[in-house]
MARLOGU-855822 format. One record per residue: residue number from 1; residue in one letter; x, y, z of N, C-alpha, C in turn. Coordinates in steps of 0.05 Angstrom, whole numbers, plus 5000, padded with zeros to 4 digits. Layout:
REM MARLOGU-855822
   roba   bator     nu     nv     nw    cau    cav    caw     cu     cv     cw
    NUM       A      X      Y      Z      X      Y      Z      X      Y      Z
...
***
This chain:
REM MARLOGU-855822
   roba   bator     nu     nv     nw    cau    cav    caw     cu     cv     cw
      1       X   3016   4163   4422   3014   4189   4408   3042   4196   4397
      2       X   3043   4203   4372   3068   4210   4359   3066   4237   4345
      3       X   3089   4250   4341   3090   4276   4327   3102   4271   4300
      4       X   3091   4285   4280   3100   4282   4252   3110   4309   4242
      5       X   3132   4309   4226   3143   4335   4216   3126   4347   4194
      6       X   3107   4332   4183   3090   4342   4161   3067   4358   4172
      7       X   3051   4371   4155   3028   4386   4162   3002   4371   4158
      8       X   3004   4345   4157   2979   4329   4155   2963   4331   4180
      9       X   2937   4333   4178   2919   4337   4201   2922   4315   4222
     10       X   2915   4320   4247   2915   4298   4267   2897   4275   4257
     11       X   2908   4251   4262   2893   4228   4252   2902   4202   4266
     12       X   2885   4182   4265   2891   4155   4276   2900   4137   4253
     13       X   2924   4126   4256   2935   4108   4236   2938   4080   4248
     14       X   2933   4060   4231   2936   4033   4240   2909   4021   4246
     15       X   2908   3994   4246   2883   3980   4251   2884   3965   4277
     16       X   2904   3947   4280   2905   3930   4304   2918   3945   4328
     17       X   2937   3963   4322   2950   3979   4343   2950   4008   4334
     18       X   2927   4021   4335   2924   4048   4325   2941   4068   4340
     19       X   2952   4087   4325   2969   4108   4336   2958   4136   4328
     20       X   2957   4154   4347   2948   4181   4342   2973   4197   4333
     21       X   2971   4208   4309   2994   4223   4297   2986   4253   4296
     22       X   3002   4270   4310   2997   4299   4311   3018   4313   4295
     23       X   3011   4332   4278   3031   4348   4264   3048   4365   4283
     24       X   3074   4368   4278   3091   4383   4295   3082   4413   4295
     25       X   3080   4424   4319   3072   4452   4321   3042   4457   4325
     26       X   3026   4435   4324   2997   4439   4326   2989   4448   4354
     27       X   3006   4441   4375   2999   4449   4402   2999   4479   4405
     28       X   3016   4492   4389   3017   4522   4391   2994   4535   4376
     29       X   2980   4520   4360   2958   4532   4345   2931   4528   4358
     30       X   2929   4510   4378   2904   4504   4391   2905   4511   4421
     31       X   2883   4520   4432   2881   4523   4461   2878   4496   4474
     32       X   2883   4494   4500   2880   4468   4513   2852   4457   4510
     33       X   2831   4473   4511   2804   4463   4508   2799   4453   4479
     34       X   2811   4467   4459   2807   4458   4431   2822   4432   4427
     35       X   2846   4430   4438   2862   4405   4435   2847   4382   4448
     36       X   2834   4386   4471   2819   4365   4484   2796   4356   4466
     37       X   2783   4374   4452   2761   4366   4435   2771   4349   4411
     38       X   2794   4358   4400   2806   4343   4378   2813   4314   4386
     39       X   2826   4312   4410   2834   4286   4420   2809   4268   4425
     40       X   2788   4280   4435   2763   4265   4440   2752   4255   4414
     41       X   2753   4271   4393   2744   4262   4367   2760   4238   4357
     42       X   2786   4239   4359   2803   4217   4349   2799   4192   4366
     43       X   2796   4195   4392   2792   4171   4409   2765   4158   4402
     44       X   2746   4174   4394   2720   4162   4385   2724   4145   4360
     45       X   2742   4153   4342   2748   4137   4318   2760   4110   4327
     46       X   2778   4111   4347   2791   4087   4357   2770   4068   4369
     47       X   2753   4078   4386   2733   4061   4399   2714   4049   4378
     48       X   2708   4063   4356   2690   4053   4336   2703   4035   4315
     49       X   2730   4032   4317   2745   4017   4297   2740   4026   4269
     50       X   2740   4052   4265   2734   4063   4239   2755   4057   4218
     51       X   2780   4054   4226   2801   4048   4206   2797   4020   4195
     52       X   2788   4001   4212   2783   3974   4202   2760   3973   4182
     53       X   2738   3986   4188   2715   3986   4170   2722   4001   4144
     54       X   2738   4022   4146   2746   4037   4121   2763   4019   4104
     55       X   2782   4005   4116   2800   3987   4100   2784   3964   4088
     56       X   2765   3954   4103   2748   3932   4092   2732   3942   4068
     57       X   2722   3966   4070   2706   3976   4047   2724   3982   4023
     58       X   2749   3989   4028   2767   3993   4005   2771   3967   3990
     59       X   2771   3944   4004   2773   3918   3991   2748   3913   3974
     60       X   2725   3919   3985   2700   3916   3971   2700   3933   3946
     61       X   2709   3958   3948   2710   3976   3925   2729   3965   3903
     62       X   2751   3952   3912   2770   3941   3893   2757   3918   3877
     63       X   2743   3901   3892   2730   3877   3880   2707   3884   3862
     64       X   2691   3904   3871   2666   3911   3857   2667   3940   3848
     65       X   2690   3947   3835   2693   3975   3826   2672   3984   3806
     66       X   2659   3964   3792   2639   3971   3772   2611   3977   3784
     67       X   2608   3972   3810   2582   3975   3823   2579   4003   3835
     68       X   2561   4020   3823   2559   4048   3833   2549   4049   3862
     69       X   2533   4030   3870   2523   4031   3898   2546   4028   3918
     70       X   2566   4013   3911   2589   4009   3929   2603   4035   3934
     71       X   2607   4052   3913   2620   4077   3916   2602   4097   3931
     72       X   2576   4096   3927   2558   4113   3942   2559   4106   3971
     73       X   2559   4081   3978   2561   4072   4006   2587   4082   4018
     74       X   2609   4081   4003   2635   4090   4014   2634   4119   4022
     75       X   2622   4136   4004   2620   4165   4011   2602   4169   4036
     76       X   2581   4154   4037   2563   4156   4060   2576   4147   4086
     77       X   2593   4127   4084   2607   4118   4108   2626   4139   4120
     78       X   2640   4154   4102   2657   4175   4111   2641   4197   4126
     79       X   2618   4204   4114   2601   4225   4126   2591   4215   4153
     80       X   2581   4191   4154   2569   4181   4179   2589   4176   4201
     81       X   2613   4168   4194   2633   4163   4216   2641   4190   4228
     82       X   2644   4211   4212   2651   4237   4223   2627   4248   4240
     83       X   2603   4245   4230   2580   4254   4245   2578   4240   4272
     84       X   2583   4213   4271   2581   4198   4296   2602   4208   4317
     85       X   2626   4214   4307   2647   4224   4326   2640   4252   4336
     86       X   2629   4269   4318   2620   4295   4327   2599   4293   4349
     87       X   2580   4275   4346   2559   4272   4366   2570   4261   4392
     88       X   2591   4243   4390   2603   4232   4414   2618   4254   4430
     89       X   2632   4272   4415   2647   4294   4429   2628   4312   4443
     90       X   2606   4320   4431   2586   4338   4443   2572   4324   4466
     91       X   2567   4298   4464   2553   4283   4484   2570   4282   4510
     92       X   2596   4283   4507   2614   4282   4531   2616   4309   4544
     93       X   2603   4330   4534   2602   4356   4548   2619   4378   4536
     94       X   2632   4374   4514   2648   4395   4502   2630   4417   4490
     95       X   2639   4442   4492   2623   4464   4482   2623   4464   4451
     96       X   2600   4467   4438   2598   4466   4409   2616   4487   4396
     97       X   2616   4512   4407   2631   4533   4393   2661   4527   4395
     98       X   2670   4516   4418   2699   4509   4420   2706   4486   4401
     99       X   2689   4466   4400   2694   4443   4383   2695   4451   4353
    100       X   2675   4468   4345   2675   4477   4318   2699   4494   4311
    101       X   2708   4511   4330   2732   4527   4325   2757   4510   4323
    102       X   2758   4489   4338   2782   4471   4337   2784   4458   4310
    103       X   2761   4449   4298   2762   4437   4272   2771   4457   4251
    104       X   2761   4482   4253   2768   4503   4234   2798   4510   4236
    105       X   2809   4510   4260   2837   4516   4264   2855   4494   4252
    106       X   2846   4469   4255   2861   4447   4243   2861   4450   4213
    107       X   2838   4456   4201   2836   4459   4172   2852   4483   4162
    108       X   2856   4504   4180   2870   4528   4172   2900   4522   4170
    109       X   2911   4505   4188   2940   4501   4190   2949   4474   4179
    110       X   2930   4456   4173   2938   4429   4165   2924   4421   4139
    111       X   2934   4401   4126   2921   4390   4102   2909   4363   4109
    112       X   2888   4356   4094   2873   4331   4099   2890   4307   4091
    113       X   2889   4285   4106   2904   4261   4100   2894   4249   4074
    114       X   2913   4241   4056   2904   4229   4031   2895   4200   4034
    115       X   2898   4188   4057   2891   4160   4062   2862   4158   4071
    116       X   2846   4144   4054   2817   4141   4061   2814   4124   4086
    117       X   2832   4105   4091   2829   4087   4114   2842   4098   4139
    118       X   2850   4124   4139   2861   4137   4163   2840   4156   4173
    119       X   2832   4154   4198   2810   4170   4209   2822   4197   4219
    120       X   2813   4219   4206   2822   4245   4214   2799   4261   4227
    121       X   2802   4288   4225   2782   4304   4238   2767   4322   4219
    122       X   2777   4325   4194   2765   4344   4175   2750   4331   4152
    123       X   2744   4305   4155   2731   4291   4133   2702   4300   4129
    124       X   2690   4290   4106   2662   4295   4099   2657   4324   4092
    125       X   2631   4332   4091   2623   4359   4084   2628   4377   4108
    126       X   2650   4393   4107   2658   4409   4131   2637   4430   4138
    127       X   2626   4444   4119   2606   4465   4125   2582   4453   4138
    128       X   2572   4430   4128   2549   4417   4140   2554   4408   4168
    129       X   2579   4397   4172   2586   4388   4199   2586   4411   4219
    130       X   2597   4434   4211   2599   4457   4230   2571   4466   4237
    131       X   2553   4467   4216   2526   4475   4222   2512   4456   4241
    132       X   2516   4431   4238   2503   4411   4256   2515   4412   4284
    133       X   2542   4417   4285   2554   4420   4312   2543   4444   4327
    134       X   2540   4466   4313   2530   4490   4326   2500   4488   4333
    135       X   2486   4472   4317   2457   4468   4322   2453   4446   4343
    136       X   2476   4433   4352   2475   4411   4371   2454   4390   4362
    137       X   2458   4380   4337   2439   4361   4325   2438   4336   4343
    138       X   2414   4328   4349   2410   4304   4366   2411   4279   4348
    139       X   2426   4259   4355   2428   4235   4339   2402   4219   4340
    140       X   2396   4206   4317   2373   4188   4316   2379   4163   4331
    141       X   2358   4153   4345   2361   4129   4361   2360   4105   4342
    142       X   2379   4086   4344   2379   4063   4327   2359   4042   4337
    143       X   2335   4043   4326   2314   4024   4334   2319   3997   4320
    144       X   2303   3977   4328   2306   3951   4316   2299   3952   4286
    145       X   2279   3968   4279   2272   3970   4251   2294   3983   4234
    146       X   2306   4005   4245   2328   4018   4230   2352   3999   4228
    147       X   2357   3984   4249   2380   3965   4248   2375   3944   4227
    148       X   2350   3934   4225   2344   3914   4205   2347   3925   4177
    149       X   2338   3950   4173   2341   3963   4147   2370   3966   4139
    150       X   2387   3975   4158   2416   3977   4152   2428   3951   4146
    151       X   2420   3930   4160   2431   3903   4155   2423   3893   4127
    152       X   2398   3898   4120   2388   3890   4093   2403   3905   4071
    153       X   2408   3931   4076   2423   3946   4056   2452   3936   4053
    154       X   2464   3929   4075   2491   3919   4074   2493   3893   4060
    155       X   2473   3875   4065   2473   3849   4052   2469   3853   4022
    156       X   2452   3872   4014   2447   3876   3985   2471   3887   3971
    157       X   2486   3904   3984   2511   3915   3972   2530   3893   3965
    158       X   2533   3873   3982   2552   3852   3978   2540   3830   3959
    159       X   2514   3823   3964   2502   3801   3949   2496   3807   3920
    160       X   2487   3831   3914   2479   3838   3887   2502   3834   3867
    161       X   2527   3844   3873   2549   3840   3854   2555   3810   3850
    162       X   2553   3794   3873   2558   3765   3871   2537   3753   3853
    163       X   2511   3761   3857   2490   3750   3840   2494   3756   3811
    164       X   2503   3781   3805   2508   3789   3777   2530   3771   3766
    165       X   2551   3766   3781   2573   3750   3772   2564   3721   3767
    166       X   2547   3710   3785   2538   3683   3781   2521   3680   3757
    167       X   2502   3699   3753   2485   3699   3729   2501   3701   3703
    168       X   2521   3719   3705   2538   3722   3681   2553   3697   3675
    169       X   2564   3683   3695   2578   3658   3691   2560   3637   3679
    170       X   2535   3636   3688   2516   3616   3679   2508   3621   3650
    171       X   2512   3645   3639   2504   3651   3612   2526   3646   3592
    172       X   2549   3635   3600   2570   3628   3582   2561   3602   3567
    173       X   2566   3601   3540   2559   3577   3526   2573   3552   3538
    174       X   2560   3529   3538   2573   3505   3550   2597   3497   3534
    175       X   2617   3485   3547   2642   3477   3532   2635   3453   3513
    176       X   2648   3453   3490   2643   3431   3471   2654   3404   3480
    177       X   2642   3383   3472   2650   3356   3480   2669   3343   3459
    178       X   2669   3354   3435   2685   3342   3413   2704   3364   3402
    179       X   2726   3354   3390   2745   3373   3378   2760   3358   3356
    180       X   2773   3373   3338   2789   3362   3317   2816   3352   3328
    181       X   2825   3329   3318   2851   3319   3326   2873   3336   3313
    182       X   2869   3343   3287   2887   3359   3272   2871   3381   3258
    183       X   2880   3406   3259   2866   3428   3246   2887   3446   3233
    184       X   2880   3454   3208   2897   3473   3193   2881   3497   3186
    185       X   2893   3521   3191   2880   3546   3184   2899   3563   3167
    186       X   2891   3570   3143   2907   3586   3125   2890   3608   3113
    187       X   2903   3630   3104   2888   3652   3093   2873   3644   3068
    188       X   2848   3654   3065   2832   3649   3041   2837   3670   3020
    189       X   2821   3669   2999   2823   3688   2977   2807   3713   2984
    190       X   2820   3736   2989   2806   3760   2997   2787   3770   2976
    191       X   2791   3763   2951   2774   3773   2929   2752   3754   2921
    192       X   2752   3730   2932   2732   3710   2924   2706   3715   2939
    193       X   2683   3711   2925   2657   3713   2938   2645   3686   2943
    194       X   2660   3665   2936   2651   3638   2939   2658   3627   2967
    195       X   2639   3620   2982   2643   3609   3009   2632   3580   3009
    196       X   2649   3562   3018   2641   3533   3018   2647   3521   3045
    197       X   2628   3505   3055   2632   3488   3079   2624   3460   3071
    198       X   2643   3441   3073   2638   3415   3062   2653   3394   3079
    199       X   2647   3368   3075   2661   3347   3090   2691   3348   3084
    200       X   2706   3341   3105   2735   3341   3103   2747   3313   3107
    201       X   2773   3311   3112   2786   3285   3116   2773   3270   3140
    202       X   2769   3243   3136   2758   3226   3156   2730   3235   3166
    203       X   2715   3247   3147   2689   3257   3155   2690   3282   3172
    204       X   2713   3296   3171   2716   3321   3186   2703   3344   3171
    205       X   2717   3367   3170   2705   3391   3158   2727   3406   3142
    206       X   2717   3417   3120   2735   3434   3104   2719   3459   3096
    207       X   2731   3483   3099   2717   3507   3091   2736   3523   3072
    208       X   2723   3539   3055   2739   3556   3037   2728   3585   3039
    209       X   2746   3603   3044   2739   3632   3044   2718   3639   3065
    210       X   2719   3626   3088   2700   3633   3109   2713   3653   3128
    211       X   2697   3672   3137   2706   3691   3157   2703   3679   3185
    212       X   2716   3692   3204   2713   3683   3232   2684   3685   3241
    213       X   2670   3706   3232   2642   3709   3239   2625   3687   3228
    214       X   2631   3678   3203   2616   3656   3191   2622   3630   3206
    215       X   2646   3626   3215   2653   3602   3231   2638   3602   3257
    216       X   2636   3626   3270   2621   3628   3295   2591   3622   3291
    217       X   2580   3633   3269   2552   3628   3263   2547   3598   3257
    218       X   2565   3585   3243   2563   3557   3237   2565   3540   3263
    219       X   2585   3547   3279   2591   3531   3303   2568   3532   3323
    220       X   2554   3555   3325   2533   3557   3345   2505   3559   3332
    221       X   2503   3553   3306   2477   3552   3292   2462   3578   3296
    222       X   2473   3600   3288   2462   3626   3292   2456   3641   3266
    223       X   2437   3659   3267   2432   3677   3245   2449   3702   3248
    224       X   2453   3718   3227   2470   3742   3229   2463   3761   3252
    225       X   2437   3764   3257   2428   3783   3278   2432   3772   3306
    226       X   2441   3747   3309   2445   3735   3335   2474   3737   3345
    227       X   2491   3750   3330   2519   3753   3339   2526   3783   3338
    228       X   2537   3793   3360   2544   3821   3362   2572   3824   3373
    229       X   2585   3847   3369   2611   3853   3380   2633   3842   3362
    230       X   2658   3846   3372   2681   3836   3357   2693   3857   3339
    231       X   2719   3855   3332   2732   3874   3314   2723   3870   3285
    232       X   2729   3890   3268   2720   3890   3240   2732   3866   3224
    233       X   2756   3857   3231   2769   3837   3215   2754   3810   3215
    234       X   2737   3805   3235   2723   3779   3236   2702   3778   3214
    235       X   2695   3801   3202   2675   3802   3180   2688   3804   3153
    236       X   2714   3810   3153   2727   3816   3127   2748   3795   3120
    237       X   2765   3787   3138   2787   3769   3132   2777   3740   3129
    238       X   2786   3726   3108   2776   3700   3101   2797   3678   3106
    239       X   2788   3654   3113   2805   3633   3120   2796   3607   3107
    240       X   2816   3590   3102   2811   3562   3093   2817   3544   3116
    241       X   2798   3528   3124   2800   3511   3148   2798   3482   3139
    242       X   2815   3465   3150   2813   3436   3147   2816   3423   3175
    243       X   2795   3409   3183   2795   3396   3209   2790   3367   3206
    244       X   2808   3351   3220   2806   3322   3219   2800   3311   3247
    245       X   2779   3295   3251   2773   3284   3277   2792   3261   3283
    246       X   2792   3252   3308   2809   3230   3316   2800   3203   3306
    247       X   2773   3201   3301   2762   3177   3290   2746   3183   3265
    248       X   2747   3166   3245   2733   3171   3220   2703   3172   3224
    249       X   2690   3191   3211   2661   3195   3212   2650   3186   3185
    250       X   2625   3175   3186   2611   3168   3161   2603   3193   3146
    251       X   2608   3194   3120   2600   3217   3105   2570   3217   3099
    252       X   2557   3240   3100   2529   3241   3094   2524   3230   3065
    253       X   2503   3214   3063   2496   3202   3037   2471   3186   3039
    254       X   2464   3171   3017   2440   3154   3017   2442   3134   3039
    255       X   2420   3131   3053   2419   3111   3075   2423   3123   3102
    256       X   2433   3148   3104   2437   3160   3130   2411   3172   3140
    257       X   2402   3165   3163   2377   3175   3174   2380   3205   3182
    258       X   2357   3218   3184   2357   3246   3192   2369   3250   3220
    259       X   2362   3231   3238   2372   3233   3266   2403   3230   3266
    260       X   2413   3211   3250   2442   3207   3250   2456   3231   3236
    261       X   2443   3242   3216   2455   3265   3202   2457   3289   3222
    262       X   2435   3294   3237   2435   3317   3255   2455   3312   3278
    263       X   2458   3287   3287   2477   3281   3308   2506   3286   3299
    264       X   2512   3277   3274   2539   3282   3263   2544   3312   3259
    265       X   2523   3326   3249   2526   3355   3244   2531   3369   3271
    266       X   2518   3361   3292   2522   3373   3319   2551   3369   3328
    267       X   2562   3345   3323   2590   3340   3331   2609   3358   3315
    268       X   2603   3363   3289   2620   3381   3273   2619   3409   3285
    269       X   2595   3418   3292   2593   3445   3304   2609   3447   3329
    270       X   2609   3427   3346   2624   3428   3371   2654   3428   3366
    271       X   2662   3413   3345   2691   3414   3339   2700   3442   3330
    272       X   2683   3455   3315   2690   3483   3307   2689   3501   3331
    273       X   2671   3497   3350   2670   3512   3374   2697   3510   3389
    274       X   2707   3485   3392   2732   3480   3405   2755   3494   3391
    275       X   2755   3492   3364   2776   3505   3348   2776   3535   3351
    276       X   2752   3547   3352   2750   3576   3355   2761   3584   3383
    277       X   2756   3568   3403   2767   3575   3430   2797   3572   3431
    278       X   2808   3550   3419   2836   3544   3421   2853   3561   3402
    279       X   2845   3565   3378   2862   3578   3358   2855   3608   3354
    280       X   2830   3615   3360   2823   3644   3357   2820   3657   3385
    281       X   2823   3641   3406   2820   3653   3433   2792   3665   3438
    282       X   2772   3653   3425   2745   3664   3426   2733   3661   3454
    283       X   2722   3683   3464   2707   3683   3489   2680   3696   3483
    284       X   2659   3681   3489   2631   3690   3483   2615   3693   3509
    285       X   2595   3709   3507   2575   3712   3529   2547   3710   3517
    286       X   2531   3693   3529   2504   3689   3519   2485   3708   3533
    287       X   2465   3717   3518   2446   3736   3529   2420   3732   3514
    288       X   2398   3739   3527   2371   3737   3515   2358   3765   3515
    289       X   2348   3774   3492   2336   3800   3490   2308   3797   3477
    290       X   2290   3814   3485   2264   3815   3472   2267   3830   3446
    291       X   2260   3817   3424   2265   3828   3397   2242   3821   3379
    292       X   2239   3836   3356   2218   3828   3337   2224   3801   3325
    293       X   2204   3785   3321   2207   3758   3310   2183   3751   3294
    294       X   2183   3727   3282   2160   3716   3267   2153   3689   3278
    295       X   2127   3683   3278   2118   3656   3285   2108   3643   3260
    296       X   2118   3619   3254   2109   3603   3231   2086   3586   3240
    297       X   2062   3591   3229   2038   3578   3237   2024   3566   3212
    298       X   2004   3549   3217   1988   3537   3195   1969   3558   3183
    299       X   1968   3560   3157   1950   3578   3143   1922   3564   3142
    300       X   1902   3580   3135   1875   3569   3133   1875   3548   3111
    301       X   1864   3524   3118   1864   3502   3099   1886   3482   3104
    302       X   1905   3488   3121   1926   3469   3128   1950   3471   3110
    303       X   1971   3456   3117   1997   3458   3102   1995   3443   3076
    304       X   2014   3450   3058   2016   3437   3032   2043   3423   3029
    305       X   2056   3417   3051   2082   3403   3050   2077   3374   3043
    306       X   2097   3362   3030   2096   3333   3023   2112   3318   3044
    307       X   2099   3299   3057   2114   3283   3077   2134   3265   3063
    308       X   2158   3264   3073   2179   3249   3061   2176   3219   3068
    309       X   2170   3203   3048   2165   3174   3053   2191   3158   3054
    310       X   2211   3168   3040   2237   3154   3039   2255   3163   3062
    311       X   2253   3149   3085   2269   3158   3108   2299   3152   3105
    312       X   2305   3136   3085   2334   3129   3081   2349   3149   3064
    313       X   2335   3167   3050   2349   3186   3033   2362   3208   3050
    314       X   2384   3219   3039   2399   3239   3055   2382   3265   3059
    315       X   2387   3278   3082   2374   3304   3087   2387   3325   3070
    316       X   2371   3342   3058   2382   3362   3040   2366   3388   3043
    317       X   2380   3410   3048   2368   3436   3050   2386   3456   3035
    318       X   2374   3468   3014   2389   3487   2998   2375   3514   2999
    319       X   2391   3535   3006   2380   3562   3007   2395   3579   2987
    320       X   2380   3591   2968   2392   3608   2948   2376   3634   2946
    321       X   2383   3650   2926   2369   3675   2923   2341   3670   2912
    322       X   2321   3674   2929   2293   3671   2920   2284   3642   2920
    323       X   2299   3624   2931   2290   3596   2931   2301   3580   2955
    324       X   2284   3563   2966   2292   3544   2987   2282   3517   2979
    325       X   2300   3497   2977   2292   3469   2971   2298   3452   2995
    326       X   2278   3436   3003   2282   3418   3025   2275   3390   3018
    327       X   2291   3370   3027   2286   3342   3022   2291   3327   3048
    328       X   2270   3315   3059   2272   3300   3084   2279   3318   3107
    329       X   2271   3343   3107   2279   3362   3127   2257   3366   3148
    330       X   2264   3375   3171   2245   3380   3193   2236   3409   3191
    331       X   2214   3416   3205   2205   3443   3206   2225   3461   3219
    332       X   2241   3451   3238   2262   3467   3251   2282   3476   3230
    333       X   2290   3458   3211   2309   3466   3190   2296   3487   3172
    334       X   2270   3485   3168   2257   3505   3152   2257   3533   3166
    335       X   2250   3533   3191   2250   3559   3206   2278   3571   3207
    336       X   2298   3554   3210   2326   3564   3210   2332   3578   3184
    337       X   2324   3565   3162   2329   3577   3135   2314   3603   3131
    338       X   2288   3603   3140   2272   3627   3138   2283   3650   3155
    339       X   2294   3643   3178   2307   3664   3195   2329   3678   3180
    340       X   2345   3662   3164   2367   3674   3149   2356   3692   3127
    341       X   2333   3685   3116   2322   3701   3094   2309   3727   3104
    342       X   2292   3725   3125   2277   3748   3134   2292   3765   3155
    343       X   2314   3755   3165   2330   3771   3184   2319   3773   3211
    344       X   2301   3755   3219   2290   3754   3245   2288   3725   3254
    345       X   2286   3720   3280   2281   3694   3290   2253   3684   3281
    346       X   2252   3660   3271   2226   3648   3263   2221   3625   3282
    347       X   2198   3626   3296   2191   3606   3315   2172   3586   3303
    348       X   2176   3561   3309   2158   3540   3299   2134   3537   3316
    349       X   2111   3546   3306   2086   3543   3321   2066   3528   3303
    350       X   2076   3511   3285   2059   3495   3268   2049   3470   3282
    351       X   2065   3459   3300   2058   3433   3312   2064   3410   3295
    352       X   2077   3414   3272   2083   3392   3253   2108   3377   3261
    353       X   2107   3351   3260   2130   3334   3266   2137   3318   3241
    354       X   2161   3306   3241   2169   3289   3219   2186   3304   3199
    355       X   2189   3291   3175   2206   3301   3153   2189   3308   3129
    356       X   2197   3329   3115   2180   3339   3092   2198   3346   3069
    357       X   2185   3344   3044   2198   3353   3020   2183   3378   3010
    358       X   2197   3398   3001   2183   3422   2992   2202   3439   2974
    359       X   2190   3458   2959   2205   3477   2944   2190   3504   2947
    360       X   2205   3524   2956   2194   3551   2960   2208   3571   2942
    361       X   2192   3586   2926   2204   3606   2908   2189   3632   2912
    362       X   2205   3654   2912   2193   3681   2916   2211   3701   2902
    363       X   2201   3726   2901   2217   3748   2889   2233   3762   2911
    364       X   2259   3761   2911   2275   3773   2932   2272   3804   2931
    365       X   2274   3815   2955   2275   3845   2956   2302   3855   2947
    366       X   2303   3880   2939   2328   3892   2931   2327   3902   2902
    367       X   2349   3916   2894   2349   3928   2867   2348   3908   2845
    368       X   2358   3883   2849   2359   3864   2827   2331   3853   2821
    369       X   2315   3848   2842   2288   3839   2839   2287   3812   2824
    370       X   2263   3803   2818   2261   3779   2802   2266   3754   2817
    371       X   2251   3733   2812   2255   3707   2825   2277   3692   2811
    372       X   2279   3666   2817   2300   3649   2805   2299   3648   2775
    373       X   2276   3651   2764   2273   3650   2734   2276   3678   2722
    374       X   2280   3699   2738   2282   3726   2728   2256   3740   2724
    375       X   2234   3726   2730   2207   3739   2727   2197   3749   2754
    376       X   2178   3767   2752   2167   3778   2777   2150   3756   2790
    377       X   2152   3754   2817   2137   3734   2831   2127   3744   2857
    378       X   2117   3726   2875   2106   3734   2900   2128   3741   2920
    379       X   2121   3756   2941   2139   3761   2963   2143   3736   2980
    380       X   2163   3736   2997   2169   3713   3014   2144   3706   3031
    381       X   2130   3725   3040   2107   3721   3058   2084   3708   3042
    382       X   2079   3719   3018   2057   3707   3001   2065   3679   2992
    383       X   2090   3675   2985   2099   3649   2975   2096   3627   2996
    384       X   2103   3634   3021   2100   3614   3043   2071   3605   3046
    385       X   2053   3624   3044   2024   3617   3047   2013   3603   3023
    386       X   2021   3611   2998   2010   3599   2974   2022   3572   2968
    387       X   2048   3569   2973   2062   3545   2964   2065   3524   2987
    388       X   2066   3533   3012   2070   3515   3034   2046   3512   3052
    389       X   2026   3530   3049   2003   3529   3067   2010   3537   3095
    390       X   2030   3553   3098   2039   3564   3124   2038   3594   3122
    391       X   2042   3608   3145   2044   3637   3144   2062   3647   3167
    392       X   2073   3671   3162   2090   3684   3182   2075   3706   3195
    393       X   2073   3705   3222   2059   3725   3237   2080   3740   3254
    394       X   2079   3767   3253   2098   3783   3268   2091   3783   3298
    395       X   2112   3782   3314   2109   3782   3343   2135   3790   3356
    396       X   2135   3793   3382   2160   3798   3397   2165   3773   3414
    397       X   2191   3766   3416   2198   3741   3430   2226   3744   3441
    398       X   2232   3729   3463   2260   3728   3472   2278   3715   3452
    399       X   2300   3728   3444   2318   3718   3424   2345   3714   3436
    400       X   2356   3689   3434   2383   3684   3444   2404   3698   3427
    401       X   2423   3711   3440   2445   3725   3426   2472   3715   3438
    402       X   2493   3718   3422   2520   3714   3432   2536   3740   3428
    403       X   2548   3749   3449   2564   3773   3448   2594   3765   3448
    404       X   2609   3775   3429   2637   3768   3427   2653   3786   3447
    405       X   2663   3773   3468   2678   3787   3488   2708   3790   3480
    406       X   2719   3769   3467   2747   3770   3459   2752   3751   3436
    407       X   2768   3759   3417   2776   3742   3395   2802   3752   3383
    408       X   2820   3734   3376   2846   3741   3365   2850   3729   3338
    409       X   2867   3741   3321   2873   3728   3295   2889   3703   3300
    410       X   2882   3681   3285   2897   3656   3289   2924   3656   3275
    411       X   2942   3641   3286   2968   3637   3272   2965   3615   3251
    412       X   2979   3618   3229   2977   3599   3207   2991   3573   3215
    413       X   2981   3550   3203   2995   3525   3206   2984   3505   3185
***
């Protein structure tokens, strides 16, 4: 037991070798019976190792500061530890009115300790405590069922934040397996509306006037509605990118199969993913949300697509205003293009396999109107059914999204 020159309330300090600290002059403010009750209260804290549990919970609050249940448990712990000590003091035979008066006298002459992990006498809801002391509240017996419930609650408080962290880590996009050996990033033309993505040196990649958002969409094969977050500059500032792989790649052309084309295209996407992570400091988080979507299905009478007989010709997909041309393309490539046009995920529910040739024309929405020829024509939905023998059906479906957690402007080189 030590005396302190401050007016901080009596309290137990320390974990492994606890010390009772009394403010100087407190003995003159309390009767011997009141002092005995205060000492009994503090000794109860020592026997219960309350300082240790309080310090342990402070660590939990530091690690899981974002979890509201952790803070609620902390407040409840302070209330329950004071209630338990009050019940122990009364159980040892101290008179309720004397014990209540001793607490009030301490509060009258001392201030509460600012340390949460130091067990004092005036913690928790003081008015409620005094009422319970005077009513000689009987403690509830800790039955096996109640102990099991408390244990389950404790496990959930610790395990739920860990589970959230594990699930969050699992939703990060997988790291790319390929990257550019040499990459150059320079500012693009801020006034140009022409965006180009084309083959680069050694079968690499070259882009003109592409924004960071367009690079992200290209790298992860996403539609505009599948990327959220990030600062405004990723949609406005334009860059010219030149990426060269460590080994020369075959350029797309006559004789390249669809499978080889898609494999090479996938490697290019992964190289851009690596570049975005290294040069833009891009950090993404994957998420799936239930959103409006379309299902591409067979219309009555079957499809009107032409099966591509020449498997050696290059794969070609062109998307323009009011027109989509496909040569040797898969239904997946068609649904990806339609997603870009209709602004929703388009799911392939046709059951069609293989490669197809087609041409789809419709009248775009908007003030300009008119199809590719400038004449009025069908809507995208009518054109798909009339020209392709397919149809779009509205539905809700889980849609994969990427949330931009962090991105920086790249340095020029």
